[in-house]
DSSP file (Angstrom, degrees, kcal/mol; ACC not computed):
  #  RESIDUE AA STRUCTURE BP1 BP2  ACC     N-H-->O    O-->H-N    N-H-->O    O-->H-N    TCO  KAPPA ALPHA  PHI   PSI    X-CA   Y-CA   Z-CA
    1    1 A M    >         0   0    0      0, 0.0     3,-1.7     0, 0.0    41,-0.0   0.000 360.0 360.0 360.0  15.3  -63.6   31.0   -6.5
    2    2 A N  T 3   -     0   0    0      1,-0.3     3,-0.1     3,-0.1     0, 0.0   0.680 360.0 -72.6  61.1  20.4  -63.6   34.6   -7.9
    3    3 A G  T 3  S+     0   0    0      1,-0.3    -1,-0.3     2,-0.0     2,-0.3   0.470 100.2 127.8  76.8   0.2  -63.3   33.5  -11.5
    4    4 A K    <   -     0   0    0     -3,-1.7    -1,-0.3     1,-0.1    69,-0.2  -0.646  47.6-159.0 -90.8 148.9  -59.7   32.4  -11.1
    5    5 A T        +     0   0    0     67,-1.9    31,-2.6    -2,-0.3     2,-0.3   0.422  69.7   3.9-106.5  -0.3  -58.7   28.9  -12.2
    6    6 A G  E     -Ab  35  73A   0     66,-1.1    68,-1.6    29,-0.3     2,-0.3  -0.978  58.8-141.1-168.1 177.7  -55.5   28.6  -10.1
    7    7 A A  E     +Ab  34  74A   0     27,-2.0    27,-1.8    -2,-0.3     2,-0.3  -0.976  13.5 176.6-150.4 160.3  -53.2   30.1   -7.5
    8    8 A G  E     -Ab  33  75A   0     66,-2.1    68,-2.4    -2,-0.3     2,-0.4  -0.877  25.0-110.1-151.7-176.9  -49.6   30.6   -6.7
    9    9 A I  E     - b   0  76A   0     23,-2.1     2,-0.9    -2,-0.3    68,-0.2  -0.984   3.1-152.4-128.9 134.6  -47.1   32.2   -4.3
   10   10 A I  E     - b   0  77A   0     66,-3.0    68,-1.9    -2,-0.4     2,-0.5  -0.900  34.6-166.1 -98.9 100.8  -44.7   35.0   -4.7
   11   11 A L  E     - b   0  78A   0     -2,-0.9     8,-2.3     8,-0.4     2,-0.4  -0.792  12.2-171.2-103.6 126.7  -42.3   33.8   -2.1
   12   12 A K  E     -Cb  18  79A   0     66,-2.0    68,-2.6    -2,-0.5     6,-0.2  -0.913  10.9-146.2-115.2 139.8  -39.5   36.0   -0.7
   13   13 A D    >   -     0   0    0      4,-2.0     3,-1.9    -2,-0.4    70,-0.2  -0.334  40.5 -86.0 -94.8-175.8  -36.8   34.8    1.6
   14   14 A N  T 3  S+     0   0    0     68,-0.6    69,-0.1     1,-0.3    67,-0.1   0.480 128.5  53.5 -73.7   0.0  -35.1   36.7    4.4
   15   15 A T  T 3  S-     0   0    0     67,-0.2    -1,-0.3     2,-0.1    68,-0.0   0.143 119.9-106.4-114.1  17.2  -32.6   38.3    2.0
   16   16 A D  S <  S+     0   0    0     -3,-1.9     2,-0.2     1,-0.2    88,-0.2   0.660  71.0 145.2  68.4  19.6  -35.4   39.6   -0.3
   17   17 A R        -     0   0    0     86,-0.1    -4,-2.0    87,-0.1     2,-0.4  -0.615  43.5-133.2 -83.9 151.7  -34.8   37.0   -3.0
   18   18 A I  E     -CD  12 102A   0     84,-3.3    84,-2.5    -2,-0.2     2,-0.4  -0.863  14.5-127.3-108.1 138.3  -37.8   35.7   -5.0
   19   19 A L  E     + D   0 101A   0     -8,-2.3    -8,-0.4    -2,-0.4     2,-0.3  -0.713  30.8 174.9 -89.5 130.3  -38.4   32.0   -5.6
   20   20 A L  E     - D   0 100A   0     80,-2.7    80,-2.5    -2,-0.4     2,-0.4  -0.923  18.6-146.6-128.4 157.3  -39.1   30.9   -9.2
   21   21 A V  E     -ED  30  99A   0      9,-3.2     9,-2.5    -2,-0.3     2,-0.6  -0.954  15.2-132.5-121.7 145.0  -39.5   27.5  -10.8
   22   22 A L  E     -ED  29  98A   0     76,-2.9    75,-3.0    -2,-0.4    76,-0.9  -0.868  22.8-137.8 -99.9 116.9  -38.4   26.5  -14.3
   23   23 A G  E  >  - D   0  96A   0      5,-2.5     4,-1.2    -2,-0.6     5,-0.3  -0.513   0.7-146.8 -76.5 138.7  -41.1   24.7  -16.3
   24   24 A R  T  4 S+     0   0    0     71,-3.5    -1,-0.1    -2,-0.2    72,-0.1   0.897  92.2  53.2 -69.6 -42.1  -40.0   21.7  -18.3
   25   25 A E  T  4 S+     0   0    0     70,-0.4    -1,-0.2     1,-0.2    71,-0.1   0.906 127.3  15.0 -66.5 -44.7  -42.6   22.1  -21.1
   26   26 A H  T  4 S-     0   0    0      2,-0.2    -1,-0.2     0, 0.0    -2,-0.2   0.442  91.8-127.5-112.1  -1.1  -41.9   25.7  -22.1
   27   27 A S     <  +     0   0    0     -4,-1.2     2,-0.4     1,-0.2    -3,-0.1   0.894  62.4 139.8  52.4  44.0  -38.5   26.4  -20.4
   28   28 A K        -     0   0    0     -5,-0.3    -5,-2.5    -7,-0.0     2,-0.3  -0.930  53.9-125.3-117.2 141.5  -39.9   29.5  -18.7
   29   29 A W  E     +Ef  22 113A   0     83,-2.9    85,-2.9    -2,-0.4     2,-0.3  -0.666  41.4 161.4 -80.5 138.7  -39.3   30.7  -15.2
   30   30 A S  E     -E   21   0A   0     -9,-2.5    -9,-3.2    -2,-0.3     3,-0.1  -0.937  43.8 -90.8-147.3 168.9  -42.5   31.3  -13.2
   31   31 A F        -     0   0    0     -2,-0.3   -11,-0.2   -11,-0.2     2,-0.1  -0.566  61.7 -86.8 -74.8 149.9  -43.8   31.6   -9.6
   32   32 A P  S    S+     0   0    0      0, 0.0   -23,-2.1     0, 0.0     2,-0.3  -0.430  76.4 138.0 -57.5 127.6  -44.8   28.3   -8.1
   33   33 A K  E     +A    8   0A   0    -25,-0.2     2,-0.3    17,-0.2   -25,-0.3  -0.973  23.5 167.4-163.0 168.8  -48.5   27.9   -9.1
   34   34 A G  E     -A    7   0A   0    -27,-1.8   -27,-2.0    -2,-0.3     2,-0.1  -0.986  39.2 -60.8-177.2 178.7  -51.1   25.5  -10.4
   35   35 A H  E     -A    6   0A   0     -2,-0.3   -29,-0.3   -29,-0.2     2,-0.2  -0.442  52.6-105.8 -79.1 146.0  -54.7   24.8  -11.1
   36   36 A F        -     0   0    0    -31,-2.6     2,-0.3    -2,-0.1    -1,-0.1  -0.464  34.2-164.3 -67.5 135.2  -57.4   24.7   -8.5
   37   37 A E    >>  -     0   0    0     -2,-0.2     3,-2.2     5,-0.2     4,-0.7  -0.934  30.2-117.1-120.0 148.7  -58.6   21.2   -7.5
   38   38 A R  G >4 S+     0   0    0     -2,-0.3     3,-0.7     1,-0.3    -1,-0.1   0.841 113.3  62.0 -53.0 -36.4  -61.8   20.6   -5.5
   39   39 A I  G 34 S+     0   0    0      1,-0.2    -1,-0.3     2,-0.1     3,-0.1   0.734  92.7  67.4 -64.6 -20.2  -59.8   19.1   -2.7
   40   40 A D  G <4 S-     0   0    0     -3,-2.2     2,-1.2     1,-0.2    -1,-0.2   0.903  76.6-167.4 -66.7 -41.3  -58.1   22.5   -2.2
   41   41 A G    <<  +     0   0    0     -4,-0.7     2,-0.3    -3,-0.7    -1,-0.2  -0.175  65.9  37.0  80.6 -45.0  -61.3   24.2   -1.0
   42   42 A T  S  > S-     0   0    0     -2,-1.2     4,-2.0     1,-0.1    -5,-0.2  -0.934  80.2-120.1-135.9 158.7  -59.7   27.7   -1.4
   43   43 A L  H  > S+     0   0    0     -2,-0.3     4,-2.4     2,-0.2     5,-0.2   0.844 114.8  58.4 -65.3 -33.0  -57.3   29.4   -3.7
   44   44 A M  H  > S+     0   0    0      2,-0.2     4,-2.0     1,-0.2    -1,-0.2   0.929 107.6  45.3 -62.5 -44.6  -55.0   30.0   -0.8
   45   45 A R  H  > S+     0   0    0      2,-0.2     4,-2.7     1,-0.2    -1,-0.2   0.874 109.8  56.1 -66.3 -36.8  -54.8   26.2   -0.1
   46   46 A C  H  X S+     0   0    0     -4,-2.0     4,-2.7     1,-0.2     5,-0.2   0.927 107.5  48.9 -58.5 -45.8  -54.3   25.6   -3.8
   47   47 A A  H  X S+     0   0    0     -4,-2.4     4,-2.0     1,-0.2    -2,-0.2   0.895 111.8  48.8 -62.7 -41.0  -51.3   27.9   -3.7
   48   48 A E  H  X S+     0   0    0     -4,-2.0     4,-2.0     2,-0.2    11,-0.3   0.926 113.1  47.2 -64.3 -44.9  -49.8   26.1   -0.7
   49   49 A R  H  X S+     0   0    0     -4,-2.7     4,-2.6     1,-0.2    -2,-0.2   0.933 112.6  48.2 -63.3 -47.3  -50.3   22.7   -2.2
   50   50 A E  H  X S+     0   0    0     -4,-2.7     4,-2.5     1,-0.2     5,-0.2   0.872 109.9  52.8 -63.8 -37.1  -48.8   23.7   -5.6
   51   51 A T  H  X>S+     0   0    0     -4,-2.0     4,-2.3    -5,-0.2     6,-0.7   0.912 110.6  47.8 -64.1 -41.8  -45.8   25.3   -3.8
   52   52 A M  H  X5S+     0   0    0     -4,-2.0     4,-1.6     4,-0.2    39,-0.4   0.929 113.8  47.4 -62.9 -45.3  -45.2   22.1   -1.9
   53   53 A E  H  <5S+     0   0    0     -4,-2.6    38,-1.8     1,-0.2    39,-1.8   0.895 120.1  36.8 -64.1 -40.5  -45.5   19.9   -5.0
   54   54 A E  H  <5S+     0   0    0     -4,-2.5    -1,-0.2    37,-0.2    -2,-0.2   0.769 135.3  16.1 -87.1 -26.5  -43.2   22.1   -7.1
   55   55 A T  H  <5S-     0   0    0     -4,-2.3    34,-0.3    -5,-0.2    35,-0.3   0.627  89.1-122.6-121.4 -20.5  -40.5   23.1   -4.6
   56   56 A G     << +     0   0    0     -4,-1.6     2,-0.5    -5,-0.7    -4,-0.2   0.420  67.9 133.9  84.9  -1.5  -40.8   20.8   -1.6
   57   57 A L        -     0   0    0     -6,-0.7     2,-1.1    30,-0.1    -1,-0.3  -0.720  52.3-145.4 -87.0 127.8  -41.4   23.9    0.7
   58   58 A D        +     0   0    0     -2,-0.5     2,-0.4    -3,-0.1    -9,-0.1  -0.784  31.5 177.4 -91.2  96.7  -44.3   23.6    3.2
   59   59 A V        -     0   0    0     -2,-1.1     2,-0.5   -11,-0.3    -7,-0.1  -0.860  21.6-156.6-109.2 133.9  -45.5   27.1    3.2
   60   60 A S        -     0   0    0     -2,-0.4   -15,-0.1   -12,-0.0    -2,-0.0  -0.948  14.9-143.2-107.2 124.0  -48.5   28.5    5.2
   61   61 A I        -     0   0    0     -2,-0.5    17,-0.1   -17,-0.1   -13,-0.1  -0.749  21.1-122.0 -86.5 125.0  -50.0   31.7    3.8
   62   62 A P    >   -     0   0    0      0, 0.0     3,-2.2     0, 0.0    -1,-0.0  -0.373  19.3-121.2 -63.7 145.2  -51.2   34.0    6.5
   63   63 A K  T 3  S+     0   0    0      1,-0.3    -2,-0.0    -2,-0.0   -19,-0.0   0.801 113.4  53.3 -57.9 -29.7  -54.9   34.9    6.2
   64   64 A E  T 3  S+     0   0    0      2,-0.0    -1,-0.3     0, 0.0    -3,-0.0   0.315  80.9 136.1 -89.1   9.2  -54.0   38.6    5.9
   65   65 A A    <   -     0   0    0     -3,-2.2     2,-0.1     1,-0.1    13,-0.1  -0.260  55.4-122.6 -59.7 140.0  -51.6   38.0    3.1
   66   66 A K        -     0   0    0     11,-0.3    11,-2.7    10,-0.0     2,-0.3  -0.430  30.4-158.9 -75.2 158.5  -51.8   40.4    0.2
   67   67 A Y  E     -G   76   0A   0      9,-0.2     2,-0.4    -2,-0.1     9,-0.2  -0.938  13.1-153.4-139.9 163.8  -52.5   39.1   -3.3
   68   68 A W  E     -G   75   0A   0      7,-2.7     7,-3.4    -2,-0.3     2,-0.5  -0.999  13.3-143.0-137.8 134.5  -52.1   40.0   -6.9
   69   69 A V  E     +G   74   0A   0     -2,-0.4     2,-0.4     5,-0.2     5,-0.2  -0.880  23.6 168.9-104.6 128.5  -54.1   38.8   -9.8
   70   70 A C  E >   -G   73   0A   0      3,-2.3     3,-2.0    -2,-0.5     2,-0.2  -0.964  61.5 -41.5-140.6 120.6  -52.5   38.2  -13.1
   71   71 A S  T 3  S-     0   0    0     -2,-0.4     0, 0.0     1,-0.3     0, 0.0  -0.428 123.1 -23.3  60.3-127.8  -54.2   36.4  -16.0
   72   72 A K  T 3  S+     0   0    0     -2,-0.2   -67,-1.9   -68,-0.1   -66,-1.1   0.290 121.2  87.1 -98.5  10.7  -56.1   33.4  -14.6
   73   73 A Y  E <   -bG   6  70A   0     -3,-2.0    -3,-2.3   -69,-0.2     2,-0.6  -0.857  62.2-147.1-115.8 146.4  -54.1   33.1  -11.4
   74   74 A M  E     -bG   7  69A   0    -68,-1.6   -66,-2.1    -2,-0.3     2,-0.5  -0.959  20.8-158.7-105.7 121.5  -54.2   34.7   -7.9
   75   75 A Y  E     -bG   8  68A   0     -7,-3.4    -7,-2.7    -2,-0.6     2,-0.4  -0.889   1.9-151.7-106.1 127.5  -50.7   35.1   -6.5
   76   76 A Y  E     -bG   9  67A   0    -68,-2.4   -66,-3.0    -2,-0.5     2,-0.5  -0.793  11.5-135.2 -96.8 138.6  -50.3   35.4   -2.7
   77   77 A F  E     +b   10   0A   0    -11,-2.7   -11,-0.3    -2,-0.4     2,-0.3  -0.805  39.5 148.8 -91.1 128.8  -47.3   37.4   -1.3
   78   78 A T  E     -b   11   0A   0    -68,-1.9   -66,-2.0    -2,-0.5     2,-0.4  -0.973  32.3-135.7-153.2 167.6  -45.6   35.7    1.6
   79   79 A T  E     -b   12   0A   0     -2,-0.3     2,-0.4   -68,-0.2   -66,-0.2  -0.959   7.9-140.8-128.3 140.4  -42.1   35.4    3.2
   80   80 A V        -     0   0    0    -68,-2.6     4,-0.1    -2,-0.4   -21,-0.0  -0.861  18.9-139.7 -95.0 139.9  -40.1   32.5    4.5
   81   81 A E  S    S+     0   0    0     -2,-0.4     2,-0.3   -68,-0.1   -68,-0.1   0.288  78.9  47.7 -85.8  11.5  -38.2   33.6    7.6
   82   82 A K  S    S-     0   0    0      2,-0.0   -68,-0.6   -67,-0.0     2,-0.6  -0.896  89.9 -97.9-141.2 170.2  -35.0   31.7    6.7
   83   83 A S        -     0   0    0     -2,-0.3     2,-0.5   -70,-0.2    -2,-0.1  -0.841  33.7-154.3 -93.5 124.6  -32.8   31.2    3.8
   84   84 A V        +     0   0    0     -2,-0.6    17,-0.1     1,-0.1     3,-0.1  -0.880  20.0 170.3-102.4 124.8  -33.5   28.0    1.9
   85   85 A K        +     0   0    0     -2,-0.5     2,-0.4     1,-0.2    -1,-0.1   0.717  61.0  39.6-105.8 -26.6  -30.6   26.6    0.0
   86   86 A A        -     0   0    0      0, 0.0     2,-0.6     0, 0.0    -1,-0.2  -0.959  54.6-157.3-131.3 145.5  -31.8   23.2   -1.2
   87   87 A F        +     0   0    0     -2,-0.4     3,-0.3     1,-0.1   -31,-0.1  -0.839  32.0 152.5-119.9  89.6  -35.1   21.8   -2.5
   88   88 A V        +     0   0    0     -2,-0.6    -1,-0.1     1,-0.2   -32,-0.1   0.641  60.2  57.5 -99.7 -16.1  -34.9   18.1   -1.8
   89   89 A N        +     0   0    0    -34,-0.3   -33,-0.3   -37,-0.0    -1,-0.2   0.052  66.9 148.0-107.0  26.3  -38.6   17.1   -1.4
   90   90 A R        -     0   0    0     -3,-0.3     3,-0.2   -35,-0.3   -36,-0.2  -0.369  23.6-175.9 -62.9 136.9  -39.9   18.2   -4.8
   91   91 A R        +     0   0    0    -38,-1.8     2,-0.4   -39,-0.4     3,-0.2   0.587  69.5  64.2-106.0 -15.1  -42.7   15.9   -6.0
   92   92 A N    >>  +     0   0    0    -39,-1.8     4,-2.1     1,-0.2     3,-1.0  -0.368  49.8 139.8-113.3  52.9  -43.3   17.4   -9.4
   93   93 A E  T 34  +     0   0    0     -2,-0.4    -1,-0.2     1,-0.2   -39,-0.0   0.622  66.2  69.2 -74.1 -11.0  -40.1   16.8  -11.4
   94   94 A E  T 34 S+     0   0    0     -3,-0.2    -1,-0.2     1,-0.1    -2,-0.1   0.837 115.5  25.0 -70.7 -31.1  -42.1   15.9  -14.5
   95   95 A E  T <4 S+     0   0    0     -3,-1.0   -71,-3.5     1,-0.2     2,-0.5   0.736 121.0  54.9-102.8 -29.0  -43.2   19.5  -14.8
   96   96 A I  E  <  +D   23   0A   0     -4,-2.1   -73,-0.2   -73,-0.3    -1,-0.2  -0.928  48.8 177.8-116.4 125.6  -40.5   21.4  -13.0
   97   97 A T  E     +     0   0A   0    -75,-3.0     2,-0.3    -2,-0.5   -74,-0.1   0.721  69.4  12.5 -96.6 -23.4  -36.8   21.1  -13.9
   98   98 A K  E     -D   22   0A   0    -76,-0.9   -76,-2.9     2,-0.0     2,-0.4  -0.998  51.9-156.4-155.4 148.9  -35.3   23.6  -11.5
   99   99 A V  E     +D   21   0A   0     -2,-0.3     2,-0.3   -78,-0.2   -78,-0.2  -0.998  29.2 164.7-126.2 130.3  -36.1   25.7   -8.4
  100  100 A Q  E     -D   20   0A   0    -80,-2.5   -80,-2.7    -2,-0.4     2,-0.3  -1.000  35.0-126.1-151.9 146.4  -34.0   28.9   -7.8
  101  101 A W  E     -D   19   0A   0     -2,-0.3     2,-0.4   -82,-0.2   -82,-0.2  -0.724  29.2-166.0 -88.4 142.4  -34.0   32.1   -5.8
  102  102 A F  E     -D   18   0A   0    -84,-2.5   -84,-3.3    -2,-0.3     2,-0.1  -0.988  16.6-133.5-130.4 138.7  -33.5   35.4   -7.7
  103  103 A T     >  -     0   0    0     -2,-0.4     4,-2.1   -86,-0.2     5,-0.2  -0.409  37.3-106.0 -74.4 166.0  -32.6   38.9   -6.6
  104  104 A F  H  > S+     0   0    0      1,-0.2     4,-2.3   -88,-0.2     5,-0.2   0.905 122.8  54.0 -62.8 -39.5  -34.7   41.7   -8.1
  105  105 A D  H  > S+     0   0    0      1,-0.2     4,-1.4     2,-0.2    -1,-0.2   0.902 108.1  49.7 -60.3 -40.6  -31.8   42.7  -10.3
  106  106 A Q  H  > S+     0   0    0      1,-0.2     4,-0.7     2,-0.2    -1,-0.2   0.888 108.6  52.8 -65.5 -37.9  -31.6   39.1  -11.6
  107  107 A L  H >< S+     0   0    0     -4,-2.1     3,-0.8     1,-0.2    -2,-0.2   0.904 106.0  54.2 -62.1 -40.2  -35.4   39.1  -12.2
  108  108 A C  H 3< S+     0   0    0     -4,-2.3    -1,-0.2     1,-0.2    -2,-0.2   0.837 112.5  43.4 -62.3 -32.8  -35.0   42.3  -14.3
  109  109 A D  H 3< S+     0   0    0     -4,-1.4    -1,-0.2    -5,-0.2     2,-0.2   0.513  85.0 119.7 -90.0  -6.3  -32.3   40.6  -16.4
  110  110 A L    <<  -     0   0    0     -3,-0.8     3,-0.4    -4,-0.7    -3,-0.0  -0.429  40.1-174.0 -67.3 125.2  -34.2   37.3  -16.8
  111  111 A R  S    S+     0   0    0     -2,-0.2    -1,-0.2     1,-0.2    -4,-0.0   0.686  77.5  47.7 -93.7 -21.1  -35.0   36.7  -20.5
  112  112 A N  S    S+     0   0    0    -84,-0.0   -83,-2.9     2,-0.0     2,-0.3  -0.178  75.1 133.1-118.6  42.4  -37.2   33.6  -20.1
  113  113 A G  B     -f   29   0A   0     -3,-0.4   -83,-0.2   -85,-0.2   -91,-0.0  -0.649  55.9-116.4 -84.1 148.3  -39.6   34.6  -17.4
  114  114 A N     >  -     0   0    0    -85,-2.9     4,-2.3    -2,-0.3     5,-0.2  -0.134  38.4 -86.4 -76.0-179.1  -43.3   33.9  -18.1
  115  115 A F  H  > S+     0   0    0      1,-0.2     4,-2.6     2,-0.2     5,-0.2   0.895 127.1  50.8 -56.7 -45.9  -45.9   36.7  -18.4
  116  116 A A  H  > S+     0   0    0      1,-0.2     4,-2.5     2,-0.2    -1,-0.2   0.896 110.4  49.1 -63.3 -40.7  -46.6   36.9  -14.6
  117  117 A V  H  > S+     0   0    0    -88,-0.3     4,-2.3     2,-0.2    -1,-0.2   0.924 112.4  48.2 -64.5 -43.9  -42.9   37.3  -13.8
  118  118 A R  H  X S+     0   0    0     -4,-2.3     4,-2.3     1,-0.2    -2,-0.2   0.912 113.2  47.4 -63.2 -42.4  -42.5   40.0  -16.4
  119  119 A K  H  X S+     0   0    0     -4,-2.6     4,-2.8     2,-0.2    -2,-0.2   0.890 110.3  53.0 -65.8 -39.4  -45.6   41.9  -15.2
  120  120 A F  H  X S+     0   0    0     -4,-2.5     4,-2.6    -5,-0.2     5,-0.2   0.930 109.7  47.9 -60.4 -46.3  -44.3   41.5  -11.6
  121  121 A V  H  X S+     0   0    0     -4,-2.3     4,-2.4     2,-0.2    -2,-0.2   0.921 112.3  49.5 -61.5 -44.8  -41.0   43.1  -12.5
  122  122 A E  H  X S+     0   0    0     -4,-2.3     4,-1.8     1,-0.2    -2,-0.2   0.936 112.7  47.2 -59.1 -47.4  -42.7   45.9  -14.4
  123  123 A N  H  X S+     0   0    0     -4,-2.8     4,-0.8     1,-0.2    -2,-0.2   0.893 113.8  47.0 -63.4 -41.0  -45.0   46.6  -11.4
  124  124 A M  H  < S+     0   0    0     -4,-2.6     3,-0.3     1,-0.2    -1,-0.2   0.867 110.4  52.4 -70.1 -36.0  -42.1   46.6   -8.9
  125  125 A A  H  < S+     0   0    0     -4,-2.4    -1,-0.2     1,-0.2    -2,-0.2   0.842 111.0  48.2 -67.8 -32.4  -40.0   48.8  -11.1
  126  126 A D  H  <        0   0    0     -4,-1.8    -1,-0.2     1,-0.2    -2,-0.2   0.651 360.0 360.0 -80.1 -16.2  -42.8   51.3  -11.3
  127  127 A A     <        0   0    0     -4,-0.8    -1,-0.2    -3,-0.3    -2,-0.1   0.484 360.0 360.0 -75.4 360.0  -43.5   51.3   -7.5
């Protein structure tokens, strides 16, 4: 499992917005992510499962997807080919209070993003 304990998705829509979830416990915005479970089999499947649980989006990560490692998580980059406006099938409302799309400018101004979101913004700004 490459030493990582979980996985997530950096999900972009067809207008280049990035999807974040607001955690209930720490009130921080983060990418959809979670801990690896044996039933997942792979970190890629873990990221897909956690995204479904936290956002209600059924996302399939292409095998050739690029990834980024931050802290103990492996984040896969993928895109949804449509604009998603509502998140109605969320299963994990005990942990996640809100799901929202952000433009890159909004990410830059975000004050309560978690470590991975802040590092992502730094890396993208330097690119």
